[in-house]
C-alpha positions in Angstrom: -84.1 297.0 -19.7 -86.6 294.8 -21.6 -89.7 293.6 -19.8 -90.1 290.6 -17.6 -93.2 288.5 -18.0 -96.2 289.8 -16.2 -96.6 286.5 -14.3 -93.2 287.2 -12.6 -92.7 284.0 -10.6 -89.2 282.7 -11.1 -88.9 279.4 -12.9 -88.3 276.3 -10.9 -84.6 275.3 -10.6 -83.5 273.8 -13.9 -86.7 274.7 -15.7 -86.4 276.5 -19.1 -88.7 279.4 -19.8 -91.4 279.2 -22.4 -89.4 281.2 -24.9 -86.4 278.9 -24.7 -87.4 276.6 -27.5 -85.5 277.3 -30.8 -85.2 275.3 -34.0 -81.8 273.6 -34.3 -81.4 274.7 -37.9 -82.6 277.6 -40.1 -82.6 280.0 -37.2 -80.0 282.7 -38.0 -80.3 284.5 -34.6 -77.0 286.0 -33.7 -75.1 284.4 -30.9 -74.0 286.6 -28.0 -70.3 287.3 -27.3 -69.0 286.3 -23.8 -68.2 290.0 -23.3 -71.9 290.8 -23.1 -72.4 287.9 -20.6 -69.7 289.3 -18.4 -71.0 292.8 -18.7 -74.6 291.7 -17.8 -73.2 290.1 -14.6 -71.2 293.1 -13.5 -74.0 294.7 -11.4 -75.0 291.4 -9.9 -71.4 290.8 -8.9 -71.2 294.2 -7.2 -74.3 293.3 -5.2 -72.9 290.0 -4.0 -75.1 287.7 -6.1 -74.0 284.2 -6.7 -72.7 284.4 -10.2 -72.3 280.6 -10.6 -75.9 280.1 -9.7 -77.1 282.7 -12.2 -75.0 281.1 -15.0 -76.4 277.7 -14.1 -80.0 279.0 -14.3 -79.1 280.0 -17.8 -77.3 276.8 -18.7 -74.1 278.6 -19.3 -71.0 276.8 -18.2 -69.1 279.2 -15.9 -65.8 278.3 -17.4 -66.8 280.0 -20.6 -66.3 283.4 -18.8 -62.6 282.8 -19.1 -62.6 281.9 -22.8 -62.2 285.2 -24.9 -63.8 283.8 -28.0 -66.7 282.0 -26.2 -70.3 282.8 -27.2 -73.8 281.8 -26.0 -77.1 281.4 -27.7 -79.7 284.1 -27.6 -81.9 281.8 -25.5 -79.2 281.4 -22.9 -78.6 285.1 -22.7 -82.3 285.8 -22.3 -82.5 283.3 -19.5 -79.5 284.9 -17.8 -81.1 288.4 -18.1 -84.2 287.1 -16.4 -82.2 285.4 -13.7 -80.3 288.7 -12.9 -83.7 290.6 -12.8 -85.1 288.1 -10.3 -82.0 288.0 -8.2 -81.7 291.8 -7.8 -85.4 292.8 -8.4 -83.9 295.4 -10.8 -84.5 295.7 -14.5 -81.3 297.8 -14.7 -79.3 294.7 -13.5 -77.6 296.6 -10.7 -76.0 299.2 -13.0 -78.3 302.2 -12.3 -78.0 304.8 -9.5 -81.1 303.2 -8.0 -82.9 299.9 -8.7 -85.8 299.9 -11.2 -88.1 297.2 -9.8 -89.1 294.3 -12.0 -92.5 295.2 -13.7 -91.6 298.8 -14.4 -91.1 298.3 -18.1 -94.4 296.3 -18.2 -96.3 299.3 -16.7 -94.7 301.7 -19.2 -95.8 299.4 -22.0 -99.4 299.5 -20.7 -99.3 303.3 -20.5 -97.9 303.6 -24.0 -100.1 301.1 -25.8 -103.4 302.3 -24.3 -102.8 306.1 -24.6 -100.8 306.7 -27.7 -102.3 307.3 -31.1 -99.0 307.3 -32.9 -95.3 306.6 -32.4 -94.5 310.2 -31.6 -96.9 310.1 -28.7 -95.7 306.7 -27.6 -92.0 307.8 -27.4 -93.0 311.0 -25.5 -95.1 309.0 -23.1 -92.4 306.5 -22.5 -89.9 309.3 -21.8 -92.3 311.0 -19.3 -93.0 307.7 -17.6 -89.3 307.0 -16.8 -88.8 310.5 -15.6 -91.1 309.5 -12.6 -88.3 307.3 -11.4 -85.1 308.8 -10.0 -83.0 305.9 -11.2 -84.7 305.3 -14.5 -83.2 305.7 -18.0 -83.4 309.2 -19.5 -84.3 309.6 -23.2 -86.2 312.2 -25.2 -87.4 312.7 -28.8 -85.9 315.4 -31.0 -87.4 316.4 -34.4 -85.6 318.5 -36.9 -87.9 321.4 -37.8 -88.7 321.3 -41.5 -88.0 325.0 -41.9 -84.5 324.7 -40.5 -83.5 321.7 -42.7 -80.4 322.3 -44.8 -80.6 321.3 -48.4 -78.2 318.4 -48.1 -79.9 316.9 -45.0 -82.7 314.4 -44.8 -85.7 315.0 -42.6 -84.5 313.3 -39.4 -85.7 312.5 -35.9 -83.7 311.3 -32.9 -84.3 309.5 -29.8 -81.5 310.9 -27.5 -80.3 309.0 -24.4 -78.7 310.4 -21.3 -77.1 307.6 -19.4 -74.5 309.6 -17.6 -75.8 308.6 -14.2 -75.1 304.9 -14.8 -72.0 303.2 -13.6 -71.6 301.2 -16.8 -68.0 301.0 -17.9 -68.8 298.3 -20.4 -71.5 300.5 -22.0 -73.8 297.5 -21.7 -76.9 299.7 -20.8 -76.2 302.1 -23.7 -76.4 299.1 -26.1 -79.4 297.6 -24.3 -81.3 300.9 -24.2 -80.8 301.6 -27.9 -81.6 298.1 -29.0 -84.7 297.7 -26.8 -86.1 301.1 -27.8 -85.6 300.5 -31.5 -87.2 297.1 -31.4 -90.0 298.1 -29.1 -90.9 301.1 -31.3 -91.0 298.8 -34.3 -93.2 296.4 -32.5 -95.6 299.2 -31.6 -96.2 300.1 -35.3 -95.8 296.5 -36.5 -93.0 297.5 -38.9 -89.3 297.5 -38.8 -87.9 301.0 -38.4 -84.9 301.6 -40.7 -82.3 303.6 -38.8 -80.3 306.2 -40.7 -77.5 305.8 -38.2 -76.7 305.2 -34.5 -74.5 307.6 -32.5 -72.7 306.6 -29.3 -70.9 308.9 -26.9 -68.5 306.1 -25.9 -65.4 305.0 -27.8 -65.7 302.1 -30.3 -65.6 298.9 -28.4 -63.6 295.8 -29.5 -66.9 294.2 -30.6 -67.9 297.2 -32.8 -68.2 295.0 -35.9 -71.2 293.2 -34.2 -73.1 296.5 -34.1 -74.1 296.0 -37.8 -76.4 293.1 -37.0 -77.7 294.8 -33.9 -78.8 298.0 -35.7 -78.5 297.4 -39.4 -77.2 300.9 -39.8 -73.9 302.9 -39.7 -72.6 303.5 -36.2 -70.4 306.3 -35.0 -68.5 306.6 -31.7 -67.3 309.4 -29.5 -70.3 311.4 -30.6 -71.7 314.3 -28.5 -74.7 312.1 -27.5 -76.0 308.6 -27.8 -78.9 308.6 -30.2 -81.0 306.6 -32.7 -81.5 308.6 -35.9 -84.3 307.8 -38.4 -86.7 309.4 -40.8 -89.1 311.8 -39.1 -92.2 310.5 -41.0 -92.0 307.3 -39.0 -93.3 309.2 -36.0 -96.7 309.7 -37.7 -97.2 305.9 -38.0 -100.1 304.7 -35.8 -99.7 302.4 -32.8 -101.2 299.2 -33.9 -100.8 296.9 -30.9 -103.6 296.2 -28.4 -104.0 294.7 -24.9 -103.9 291.1 -26.1 -100.8 291.6 -28.2 -99.1 293.4 -25.3 -99.8 290.6 -22.9 -98.3 288.1 -25.3 -95.3 290.4 -25.8 -94.7 290.6 -22.1 -95.1 286.9 -21.5 -92.3 286.2 -24.1 -90.0 288.9 -22.8 -87.0 289.2 -22.8 -86.8 286.5 -25.5 -88.5 288.6 -28.2 -86.3 291.6 -27.7 -83.0 289.9 -26.9 -83.1 286.8 -29.1 -84.7 288.1 -32.3 -82.3 289.4 -34.9 -83.4 292.7 -36.3 -82.0 292.6 -39.9 -80.8 295.8 -41.5 -80.3 296.8 -45.1 -76.5 296.6 -45.2 -74.9 294.1 -47.6 -73.7 292.0 -44.7 -77.1 291.7 -43.2 -78.7 290.8 -46.5 -76.1 288.1 -47.1 -76.6 286.6 -43.7 -80.4 286.6 -44.2 -80.1 284.7 -47.5 -77.6 282.2 -46.1 -79.8 281.6 -43.1 -82.9 281.1 -45.2 -81.1 278.2 -47.0 -80.6 276.1 -43.9 -80.8 273.1 -43.4 -80.1 272.8 -47.1 -76.8 273.7 -48.8 -75.8 277.3 -48.4 -75.6 279.3 -51.6 -72.2 280.4 -52.9 -71.2 284.0 -53.6 -72.5 283.8 -57.2 -75.9 282.7 -56.1 -76.2 285.3 -53.4 -75.0 288.1 -55.7 -77.6 287.1 -58.3 -80.3 287.2 -55.6 -79.2 290.7 -54.7 -79.1 291.8 -58.3 -75.4 292.7 -58.4 -72.2 291.2 -59.6 -69.9 289.1 -57.4 -67.3 291.8 -57.6 -69.8 294.5 -56.4 -70.9 292.3 -53.5 -67.3 291.7 -52.4 -66.5 295.4 -52.6 -69.6 296.3 -50.5 -68.8 293.7 -47.9 -65.1 294.8 -47.8 -66.3 298.4 -47.2 -68.3 297.2 -44.3 -65.3 295.4 -42.8 -66.3 291.8 -43.5 -66.4 289.2 -46.3 -68.7 286.4 -47.6 -66.6 283.7 -45.9 -66.6 285.5 -42.6 -70.4 285.9 -42.6 -70.8 282.3 -43.6 -68.6 281.1 -40.7 -70.4 283.4 -38.3 -73.7 282.0 -39.3 -72.6 278.4 -39.0 -71.0 279.2 -35.6 -74.3 280.7 -34.3 -76.4 277.9 -35.6 -74.0 275.4 -34.1 -74.0 277.1 -30.7 -77.8 277.1 -30.5 -78.1 273.5 -31.6 -75.4 272.4 -29.1 -76.9 274.3 -26.2 -80.4 272.8 -27.0 -78.8 269.4 -26.5 -81.2 267.6 -28.8 -78.9 267.1 -31.9 -75.7 265.1 -32.2 -72.4 266.7 -33.1 -72.3 264.5 -36.2 -75.7 265.7 -37.3 -74.8 269.3 -36.8 -71.6 268.8 -38.7 -73.4 267.3 -41.7 -76.2 269.9 -41.8 -73.7 272.7 -41.8 -71.9 271.4 -44.8 -68.7 269.9 -43.2 -67.2 266.9 -44.9 -66.7 265.1 -41.6 -67.1 265.8 -37.8 -63.4 266.3 -37.4 -63.5 269.3 -39.8 -66.4 270.7 -37.8 -64.5 270.3 -34.5 -61.5 272.2 -35.9 -63.7 275.0 -37.2 -65.7 275.3 -34.0 -62.5 275.4 -31.9 -61.2 278.2 -34.1 -64.5 280.2 -33.8 -65.1 279.9 -30.1 -61.8 278.7 -28.5 -63.5 275.5 -27.1 -64.6 272.1 -28.4 -68.2 271.5 -29.4 -68.8 269.2 -26.5 -68.2 271.9 -24.0 -71.3 273.7 -25.3 -73.6 270.7 -24.8 -75.6 270.4 -21.5 -73.3 268.8 -18.9 -70.4 269.1 -21.4 
């Protein structure tokens, strides 16, 4: 549901899009679980598209679909998304009641940027725009009236989504719609929007722990509606983007929305950010990170445990994600990756990578 570039010609076979470049180290962008790859292809498969060809355009080895622990880099996933758009001419990737032609999101962006003085107006215009299309996503803004606010509540606003018309058993579009809306809204006002919480009408998926790094806020499931919840005062912020910035944003899409990690304020997100900033140098230990966060090691461990994770788990996830990006880029040797990520020898890195992903590092290299 993110936007394709305005110059919509598909890339030549084997050619990487402009946004595909990524540093081998120091880029703590979250890798993408193979679940999301399979979910993104479900609509294309229904419509008879050549799944192997789509994966090859994204430089994703088809055999990874059968490896439960497999993951891909954000750049590979962005390429796959664009390939599915082009194959189906549908920004909903074959999962909506009707196709939403490639370029629809771009037109919505133009309508919003040129005619919206503030974020409130932008969200209302975006909602009205998509109501023009029978198969478009449905969302609307709700504000809690100040006079009806209970004493214990904060002053909240919600972007509420209605995706009941979508044949989406993996809840892929629910995740995509909320992530894209959150990040696009933040881009409009040039500021990250801190979410109070995110509510989903679907049950908690197996990958629910990954939602923390998608949203940086508590997530609840089996809620009455799917919604982003945030402070109402954010709606008064002015739209600060212009035509030139919009054109650059659309040229880079979907990379900017899908590949950029939107850090939250949870302890896990803060730890991952500090660890990522240290690369390619030695990663700090728990004592160093706790000191940077102005808390004791014991307090840090308690907070991470309350969020369902640990320092070691975050460290391993970061090393996994950096390794996947470096291997997929194909410009760095396995030995160099092993050394930069702090392993004593390549064999130790091989064992760890197999434990993280279910595959050997070489299988993630181009032609591996």
